[in-house]
Residue, then its C-alpha position, 0 to 999 in steps of 0.5 A: m837103720i837108714l834114713l830116707d830122703t824126702h823123694v824116697v819117702m814119697w816114692l815108697h808111699g806112692n808104690q813107685r818101686d820101679r824108681f829103685s834099682r834091684r840093689t837099692h830095693a834089696f837094701l831098703d827091704r833088709e834095713q830098718l827104715g828111718l825118717s828125719p823129722f825134717v823130712q816130715l816137715e818138708l812133706d807137710l810144706l810140699h802138701e801146703i803148696g800142692r806138690a804132695r797129695q797128702p799131709a806128712q802124717v798120712v804118708i808116715d802112718d802108711l809107711t809105718t804100717r806097711l814097711g815099719l818106718i820109724v821117725a828117727d830122733a836126734p838131738i837138735s843141737a847135734v843136728c844144728r852143729a852138723a848143719t853148720e859144716l854142710t856149707w855146700a847145701r843151699d836147700p835148708f831141708d837138704r842141709l838139715i836132713c843131711a845133718h841128721a844123717v851126720a849127727s846120727v852116723l846113719p846112711l841116707v838113701t837119696k837119688d840127689e846127685s849133689i848130696r851123694r857127691n858131698l855126703s859120704l853117708a849118702w847112698w844110691v845104686e842105679 
């Protein structure tokens, strides 16, 4: 399983596959796609402030049906413990999403350069 960062989820939901390189596209097509509950929370907050058109559950239901996306679970205590070590991340959602990847030892697909610089589990190919 691979975890998806929030923007990746939004791009997939919006059928913006052109945002992905061929190699990233292939990686997404062959792996089980997972979503941190923290991405779900961030999507809802983005919807509340008008930066996302649809609430998280609509996005998740769509991607579950079309791509087999699952909400990945991890013990909250393990995620919080991992988050305390990620002092480079100032955005609380980035910190929690990355901590989820660390606690679960799962790759995180993100285009965010700061995350990729600091998190060895982060993955993206141009």
